[in-house]
Structures are given as structure tokens and as C-alpha cells.
N, C-alpha and C positions, 0 to 999 in steps of 0.2 A: 466575132463576138456580137451577139444580138443585143438589142436594147434591154431586154429582160435580164440578160447576163450582166450587162453593165450596171443596171440598177442594183442588182444583187451584190455586185462588187462594192458599190458605194455604201450599201447597208452594212456589209461585212466590215468595211473600214470604220464605220461608226461603232459597231459592236467591239472591235478590237481596241478602239480609242477608249471606250468605257472600261474595258478590262485593264488597260494600262494606267488610266487616271480616273479612278472611280469618283473622286470628289470634284471633278470639273463642273463648271456651270453649263457648258455647251460642248457638243461633239460634232465634228464635221467629217463627212466622207465624200471624196471626189473620185470619179472613175470615168475614164474616156474609153470609147470603143470605135470600131470601124465596121462599116457595112459596105463592101465593095470599095468605091472611091469616095464614100461619104464618111465623115468623122462627126462624132457627137459626144456629149458628156452628161452625166448625171451628178447632181449634188444633193446630199442628204444632210440635214441639220437636225439635231435632237438636243433638247435641254435636259436638265437634271430631273425634271418631272415627267420624262418620256413623251413630251409633246414633240412631234416630228413634222418637218416640212421636206418635201421632195420636189425637185425641179430638174427639167432636162433642157438642153439646148437642142432645138429641132435639127433633124438631119439635113434639111435643105440649106442651112446657113453655111456649112463648111464642106465644100467640095474640094478634094485634093487635086492638085495639078497632075496632068498626065505626062 
């Protein structure tokens, strides 16, 4: 799963949350991915006014043990 696919997954989670609870103040999507032996995650937060923030944990922080 590439970082682009992982980001899209987090965005999709926000979209699905908005569909499930349209009157919420905030929506959060978290998605984790793997690239070889590295793991990473994307977080997307959007408010009711469609202001959005996106952040990733860098690949180099999480190396899986062999």
C-alpha cells in the first residue's frame, strides 16, 4: 500500500464519517500502510465548514523488526 493509497484511505474514512453523522463538528480519518518493512500512517481531520488538515508520520520512524 503506497503512501498515496494510504492518504486516500484516510480521506475516504472522513467522507464515510460525514455520511454517517452529517451534523458532527469534526470528522477524523486514520489509515496505516506498509512499504516493505516500513510502516506509516496518515491522519485527516475536517470540520463542518470543510476546512481540512492532513498529516503523515514519516516512513523512517517505524521500521518493523525482521
